[in-house]
N, C-alpha and C positions, 0 to 999 in steps of 0.2 A: 044356177047362174051360168050364163054363157061367157066363155072366155075365148079370146083370139089373140094371135100374135101380130103386132103392128110394128112395121119397120119405119124408122125416121132416119133419113139420110142427111149427112152434113156435107158441106162443100169440101172437096179434097184440097188440102194445103200441106206443103212441107215446111218444116221449120228446124232451126238448130237451137237446142237448149244446152245449158251448162249445169254441171253438178254443183249444187249449192250446199248440200249436206248429205252425210252418209250415216246410217244407223245400222248396227248389227242387232237385229230384232231377236234372233236366236243364233246358235252356232252356225246354222245352215241357211239362214234367211237374212238377206241384206236389203235394207230399204234405202232407196236413192231418191233424193228430192232434186228436181230439175227446175231451173228458172231461166229467165232471159227476156230480152226485149221483144223477141219474136213470138209473142204469146197470143196476139190478137186472133180471135176466131176459134181458139181451142175449146172444144165442147165435149162433155161426157155426162150423159143423163142416165145411163144404165149400168148396173153392177158388172155386167160382162163386157162392157166396151173395152176395146183394145187398140193399141197403137202399134205400128211397125217401127221398131227402133233400129237405126242404121249404125253399125259399129265399125271401128277401124279394122282393117283386115290384117293378116299375118305379116304383110310386107310393110305395115305402118301407114299405108294409104287409107284415106277415109272418103269413100264414095258416098255422096249424099243424094237424097231423092230429088229428082227433077220432075216437076209437075207442069203439064201444059193443058189448059182447059180443065177437064175433070179426069185426067189420066196421068198416071205415073209412067214416065217414058223409059226408065232405066232399071227396072226390076232385074233384068237378066244381063245387065252390063258386067263386064269383067271387073273383078275385085269387089263386087257388092256383097256385103254381109248384113243381113237384117233378120230379126226375129220378132214374133208377135208377143206382146206383153199386155196384161190387163192393167187398166188404170185403177190403182189402189185408192187414190184420192186426187181430186182436182180442186184447188183453192183459187178461185178467180180473184179474190181480194189480194192475196199474197202473190198471185201470178206464179203458182207453184204446182208442178205435176209430180206426183209421187208414184213410184214403181217399186214393187217388191221382186227381188231376184232370189232364186234358189242358188246358193253358192256351190259350185262344182268346177272341176278343171277339165271336163270333157266336152265343152262347148264354148263358142266365142262369147256368148252373153254372160255365162257364169264366170268365165275367166275375167272378162272386163269388169264385172261388178266386184269381184274379189279384190281387184287391184285399182279400183276407181279412186280418184282423188278430186278434191274440189277444183273446179275449173275445167275438168274434162268435158268434151263436147260430144253430143249425140244428135244424129239426125232423127227427126220425129215426123212420122207420116200418119195422119188420122187423129182421132177415131174417124172411121168412114161413116159410121152411123150407130144407131142404137135400136134395140128391140124392146118393145113394151108388151107385156101381157095384160090385157084389159080385165077389169073387174077385180073384186076383192076375194081374199082367201081366208078361211078359218084357221089354217095352220100352214107351216112351211117346213119342208124336210130338205136337208142339204147333205150330200154324200160326195166328198171330194178328197183328193190327195193334196200334197203341199203345192203342186203346180197350180191348182185352182183355188187354193186357200185365199189368195188376195181377193178374188172375185167373191167367194163365199163370205168372207169376213165383211166386205163392203156391203153385200146383200143384207146380212144380219144387222149391221150397224145402221142401215138406212130404213129399217122397218119401224113401224109405230111402236110406242112403248108397251102397248097392250097386245102385241102380236104373240102367237104361239109358235115356238121354234123347236125342232128336234134336229140337231146337227151332228154329223159324224165326220171327223177330220182325221185322215190317215197321215201320220208322220213317222219319222224314224224312231223316236224315243221321247221320253218325258222332257228332255232339254229343248225339244222343238215345239212344245206347247207355247202359245203366245196369247197375250191379252187381247180379247175381243169384247167390245162393248155390246151388250145384249139387252133385249127387252126383258121384262120381269119373268115372263113365262117362257124361258129359254133353257133348254138342256143341251149342253155341248159335251159330246163324248169324244175323247182323243183316243185313237186307235194306233197302237205302237207296233210296227212291223219288225222291230229289232234288227237282226242281221239279214233279213230277207231283202232281196233286191227291190228297188222301187218298181212298181208295176207288175209284181209277181205274186201278189196275195189276193185273197178273196175277202179281205176284212170288211170292205164296204158292202159287198153283197150279203155277207152273213149278218151284218148289223141291220140291214134293211129287211132281211127275211125275218129277223126276230122282233122287229119294231111293231108294236101295236099302234096303228094309226089313230090319231085323235079324231074326235067327232067332227063331221062337217066336210067342207069342200077344201081340199088341200092342193098345194103346189110343191113339186119335187124338182130340185136342181142337183144333177149328178155330173161330175166332171173329173177328168184325170187321164190315166192311161187308157187308150182306146180299147184295147183288148179286154181289160177288166170290166168295162162298161157294158159289154154285150149281154151278159146274163142279167144285169140290172135293167137293161132295156126290156128284156123279155118279162121280167117280174113286174115292171111298171105296167106293161100292157095287161098282164094277168090281173093286176089289181085295179084296172079300170082307168089308169091315167092316160091322157091323150097328148101326144107330142105337139108342142107349140101352143097348147091350150092349158094343160094342167101339169105339164112336166117339160123339162129341157135337159138333154143329155149332150155333153160336149167332150169329145176326145181331144184333150189339149196336146197329147203326145202319144206316140206309139213306140214301144221298145224296138230298137234297131232301125228306126226311121229318123233321119235328120230333118229338122225344120218342117214338121208335118203341117199340111194345110188343114186346119181343124174345121174349115168350112165344107170339107168333103163329106158327102153323105156316107155315113158309116153303118147304115142299116144292113141287116143281113138279108 
Protein backbone atom coordinates (compact mmCIF):
# COMPACT_ATOMS: atom_id res chain seq x y z
CA UNK A 1 0.00 0.00 0.00
CA UNK A 2 1.27 3.50 -0.86
CA UNK A 3 1.48 6.03 1.95
CA UNK A 4 2.28 9.71 1.86
CA UNK A 5 2.32 12.63 4.26
CA UNK A 6 -0.26 15.31 3.59
CA UNK A 7 -0.19 18.68 5.36
CA UNK A 8 -3.39 20.57 6.13
CA UNK A 9 -2.89 24.19 7.16
CA UNK A 10 -5.17 26.14 9.50
CA UNK A 11 -5.68 29.92 9.60
CA UNK A 12 -3.27 31.47 12.10
CA UNK A 13 -5.04 33.05 15.04
CA UNK A 14 -3.98 34.11 18.51
CA UNK A 15 -6.26 33.76 21.51
CA UNK A 16 -6.20 34.04 25.28
CA UNK A 17 -7.54 31.15 27.35
CA UNK A 18 -7.85 30.67 31.09
CA UNK A 19 -7.11 27.74 33.38
CA UNK A 20 -10.40 26.01 34.19
CA UNK A 21 -9.08 22.87 35.89
CA UNK A 22 -5.76 21.32 36.92
CA UNK A 23 -5.04 17.60 37.39
CA UNK A 24 -1.89 15.97 38.77
CA UNK A 25 -1.85 12.93 36.46
CA UNK A 26 1.38 11.59 38.01
CA UNK A 27 3.90 13.16 40.39
CA UNK A 28 5.69 14.69 37.38
CA UNK A 29 2.84 15.21 34.90
CA UNK A 30 0.34 18.06 35.23
CA UNK A 31 -2.77 18.24 33.05
CA UNK A 32 -4.14 21.74 32.50
CA UNK A 33 -7.57 22.35 30.99
CA UNK A 34 -7.96 25.74 29.29
CA UNK A 35 -11.24 27.41 28.41
CA UNK A 36 -12.53 30.79 27.38
CA UNK A 37 -14.80 32.70 25.03
CA UNK A 38 -11.96 33.15 22.52
CA UNK A 39 -12.28 29.58 21.23
CA UNK A 40 -13.71 30.09 17.76
CA UNK A 41 -11.65 28.46 15.02
CA UNK A 42 -9.44 26.37 17.30
CA UNK A 43 -8.78 23.13 15.43
CA UNK A 44 -6.68 20.01 15.98
CA UNK A 45 -7.14 16.90 13.86
CA UNK A 46 -3.78 15.17 14.35
CA UNK A 47 -2.13 13.52 17.35
CA UNK A 48 1.08 15.55 16.98
CA UNK A 49 -0.60 18.95 16.55
CA UNK A 50 0.91 21.57 18.79
CA UNK A 51 0.24 25.07 19.99
CA UNK A 52 2.63 27.79 21.05
CA UNK A 53 1.79 28.78 24.61
CA UNK A 54 2.83 32.29 25.65
CA UNK A 55 3.73 32.54 29.33
CA UNK A 56 4.26 35.43 31.75
CA UNK A 57 7.95 36.34 31.95
CA UNK A 58 10.14 36.65 35.04
CA UNK A 59 9.28 40.35 35.41
CA UNK A 60 5.59 39.52 35.70
CA UNK A 61 4.79 40.91 32.26
CA UNK A 62 2.77 38.83 29.82
CA UNK A 63 3.49 39.50 26.16
CA UNK A 64 0.78 37.90 24.02
CA UNK A 65 0.97 36.96 20.34
CA UNK A 66 0.11 39.61 17.77
CA UNK A 67 -1.12 38.25 14.43
CA UNK A 68 -1.54 40.24 11.26
CA UNK A 69 -2.83 38.41 8.23
CA UNK A 70 -1.14 35.03 8.38
CA UNK A 71 1.96 36.03 10.36
CA UNK A 72 2.83 36.45 14.02
CA UNK A 73 4.62 39.78 14.34
CA UNK A 74 6.20 39.58 17.78
CA UNK A 75 7.99 36.24 18.13
CA UNK A 76 11.25 38.02 18.89
CA UNK A 77 9.86 40.95 20.85
CA UNK A 78 11.40 41.78 24.22
CA UNK A 79 9.90 39.84 27.11
CA UNK A 80 8.31 37.14 24.98
CA UNK A 81 8.25 33.65 26.54
CA UNK A 82 6.65 30.84 24.54
CA UNK A 83 7.02 27.08 24.23
CA UNK A 84 5.53 24.43 21.92
CA UNK A 85 3.12 21.94 23.48
CA UNK A 86 1.14 19.05 22.04
CA UNK A 87 -2.64 19.22 22.12
CA UNK A 88 -3.54 16.36 24.45
CA UNK A 89 -7.26 16.78 23.82
CA UNK A 90 -9.58 19.29 22.21
CA UNK A 91 -13.24 19.19 23.20
CA UNK A 92 -15.25 21.46 20.90
CA UNK A 93 -18.52 20.89 22.74
CA UNK A 94 -17.03 21.89 26.09
CA UNK A 95 -14.79 24.50 24.41
CA UNK A 96 -11.84 23.08 26.31
CA UNK A 97 -8.19 22.67 25.31
CA UNK A 98 -6.15 20.19 27.35
CA UNK A 99 -2.35 20.31 27.64
CA UNK A 100 -0.06 17.97 29.62
CA UNK A 101 3.08 19.49 31.20
CA UNK A 102 6.12 17.73 32.64
CA UNK A 103 6.55 19.35 36.05
CA UNK A 104 10.05 20.72 36.64
CA UNK A 105 11.60 23.94 37.89
CA UNK A 106 14.27 24.55 35.23
CA UNK A 107 12.03 26.08 32.58
CA UNK A 108 9.28 28.71 32.37
CA UNK A 109 6.57 26.26 31.23
CA UNK A 110 7.24 23.67 33.92
CA UNK A 111 7.41 26.33 36.62
CA UNK A 112 4.19 27.91 35.38
CA UNK A 113 2.34 24.58 35.34
CA UNK A 114 3.59 23.66 38.82
CA UNK A 115 2.16 26.90 40.22
CA UNK A 116 -0.85 27.29 37.94
CA UNK A 117 -4.18 28.28 39.47
CA UNK A 118 -7.71 28.52 38.16
CA UNK A 119 -8.15 31.74 36.22
CA UNK A 120 -4.52 32.07 35.13
CA UNK A 121 -4.24 33.22 31.51
CA UNK A 122 -2.14 31.93 28.62
CA UNK A 123 -1.68 33.19 25.13
CA UNK A 124 -2.34 30.43 22.61
CA UNK A 125 -1.12 30.47 19.02
CA UNK A 126 -2.08 27.67 16.65
CA UNK A 127 -2.21 24.84 15.88
CA UNK A 128 -0.77 26.00 12.57
CA UNK A 129 -1.75 22.81 10.83
CA UNK A 130 -1.76 19.05 10.96
CA UNK A 131 -0.02 16.19 9.15
CA UNK A 132 -1.94 13.19 7.88
CA UNK A 133 -0.35 9.92 6.74
CA UNK A 134 -2.58 8.46 4.06
CA UNK A 135 -3.61 4.82 3.95
CA UNK A 136 -4.14 2.15 6.60
CA UNK A 137 -1.58 0.22 8.65
CA UNK A 138 -1.61 -3.30 10.02
CA UNK A 139 0.24 -2.29 13.18
CA UNK A 140 1.56 0.76 15.03
CA UNK A 141 4.78 1.11 17.05
CA UNK A 142 5.42 4.04 19.40
CA UNK A 143 8.78 4.89 21.01
CA UNK A 144 8.63 8.02 23.17
CA UNK A 145 9.83 9.63 26.36
CA UNK A 146 7.53 11.58 28.67
CA UNK A 147 7.79 14.82 26.65
CA UNK A 148 6.11 13.08 23.71
CA UNK A 149 3.83 10.91 25.84
CA UNK A 150 0.83 13.28 25.40
CA UNK A 151 1.08 12.91 21.62
CA UNK A 152 1.64 9.14 21.79
CA UNK A 153 -1.23 8.62 24.22
CA UNK A 154 -3.56 10.62 21.99
CA UNK A 155 -2.37 8.57 19.00
CA UNK A 156 -3.20 5.30 20.74
CA UNK A 157 -6.54 6.50 22.10
CA UNK A 158 -7.72 7.63 18.67
CA UNK A 159 -6.93 4.33 16.91
CA UNK A 160 -9.73 1.91 15.96
CA UNK A 161 -10.63 -0.73 18.54
CA UNK A 162 -9.17 -3.50 16.36
CA UNK A 163 -5.76 -1.81 15.88
CA UNK A 164 -2.50 -3.60 16.76
CA UNK A 165 -0.18 -1.48 18.92
CA UNK A 166 3.27 -2.01 20.40
CA UNK A 167 4.20 1.00 22.53
CA UNK A 168 7.29 1.75 24.60
CA UNK A 169 7.09 4.73 26.94
CA UNK A 170 10.19 5.90 28.81
CA UNK A 171 9.52 7.55 32.16
CA UNK A 172 11.41 8.04 35.41
CA UNK A 173 9.80 5.26 37.46
CA UNK A 174 6.62 3.29 38.11
CA UNK A 175 4.93 6.32 39.69
CA UNK A 176 5.01 8.00 36.27
CA UNK A 177 2.98 5.32 34.53
CA UNK A 178 -0.43 6.66 33.59
CA UNK A 179 -3.69 5.27 32.35
CA UNK A 180 -4.00 5.21 28.55
CA UNK A 181 -7.09 3.89 26.80
CA UNK A 182 -5.96 1.28 24.30
CA UNK A 183 -7.35 -0.99 21.58
CA UNK A 184 -7.72 -4.66 22.50
CA UNK A 185 -4.51 -5.75 20.77
CA UNK A 186 -2.25 -3.20 22.41
CA UNK A 187 0.88 -3.87 24.43
CA UNK A 188 2.30 -0.93 26.37
CA UNK A 189 5.72 -1.37 27.96
CA UNK A 190 6.84 1.23 30.47
CA UNK A 191 10.61 1.72 30.52
CA UNK A 192 12.00 3.10 33.80
CA UNK A 193 15.28 5.01 33.61
CA UNK A 194 15.58 5.32 37.40
CA UNK A 195 18.24 7.81 38.48
CA UNK A 196 19.55 8.38 34.95
CA UNK A 197 19.10 11.88 33.54
CA UNK A 198 16.29 12.34 31.01
CA UNK A 199 17.62 12.02 27.49
CA UNK A 200 20.69 10.03 28.56
CA UNK A 201 19.58 6.42 28.05
CA UNK A 202 19.22 4.04 25.11
CA UNK A 203 16.12 2.33 26.54
CA UNK A 204 13.94 3.12 23.53
CA UNK A 205 16.59 1.99 21.07
CA UNK A 206 17.14 -1.32 22.86
CA UNK A 207 13.38 -1.90 23.06
CA UNK A 208 13.03 -1.37 19.31
CA UNK A 209 16.05 -3.57 18.57
CA UNK A 210 14.46 -6.42 20.54
CA UNK A 211 10.97 -5.98 19.09
CA UNK A 212 9.76 -8.62 16.68
CA UNK A 213 7.61 -6.62 14.31
CA UNK A 214 4.05 -7.86 13.69
CA UNK A 215 3.09 -9.08 10.24
CA UNK A 216 2.09 -6.62 7.58
CA UNK A 217 2.52 -2.92 6.89
CA UNK A 218 3.38 -0.85 9.96
CA UNK A 219 3.86 2.74 11.10
CA UNK A 220 6.42 3.84 13.70
CA UNK A 221 6.28 7.08 15.71
CA UNK A 222 9.42 7.92 17.69
CA UNK A 223 9.81 11.14 19.64
CA UNK A 224 11.71 12.60 22.57
CA UNK A 225 15.29 13.82 23.11
CA UNK A 226 16.84 14.50 19.71
CA UNK A 227 20.19 12.83 20.37
CA UNK A 228 18.67 9.53 21.49
CA UNK A 229 16.60 9.37 18.30
CA UNK A 230 19.53 9.32 15.86
CA UNK A 231 20.30 5.59 16.22
CA UNK A 232 16.57 4.88 16.08
CA UNK A 233 16.43 6.73 12.74
CA UNK A 234 19.21 4.53 11.41
CA UNK A 235 17.50 1.35 12.62
CA UNK A 236 14.20 2.42 11.05
CA UNK A 237 15.97 2.87 7.73
CA UNK A 238 17.66 -0.53 8.06
CA UNK A 239 14.26 -2.11 8.72
CA UNK A 240 12.77 -0.57 5.61
CA UNK A 241 10.67 2.23 7.12
CA UNK A 242 10.40 5.40 5.06
CA UNK A 243 10.31 8.86 6.60
CA UNK A 244 6.94 10.65 6.29
CA UNK A 245 5.38 7.53 4.77
CA UNK A 246 5.74 4.67 7.25
CA UNK A 247 7.54 6.42 10.12
CA UNK A 248 7.86 9.78 11.82
CA UNK A 249 10.72 10.81 14.11
CA UNK A 250 10.41 14.02 16.09
CA UNK A 251 13.09 15.53 18.33
CA UNK A 252 10.94 17.29 20.91
CA UNK A 253 13.96 18.54 22.83
CA UNK A 254 17.75 18.37 22.97
CA UNK A 255 19.86 18.22 26.11
CA UNK A 256 21.51 21.60 26.68
CA UNK A 257 19.27 23.46 24.21
CA UNK A 258 16.50 25.77 25.36
CA UNK A 259 13.28 26.00 23.33
CA UNK A 260 14.42 23.66 20.56
CA UNK A 261 12.73 24.21 17.21
CA UNK A 262 11.61 20.65 16.59
CA UNK A 263 10.82 21.48 12.97
CA UNK A 264 14.54 21.58 12.30
CA UNK A 265 15.82 18.81 10.08
CA UNK A 266 17.72 16.52 12.45
CA UNK A 267 18.93 14.02 9.85
CA UNK A 268 22.57 13.12 9.98
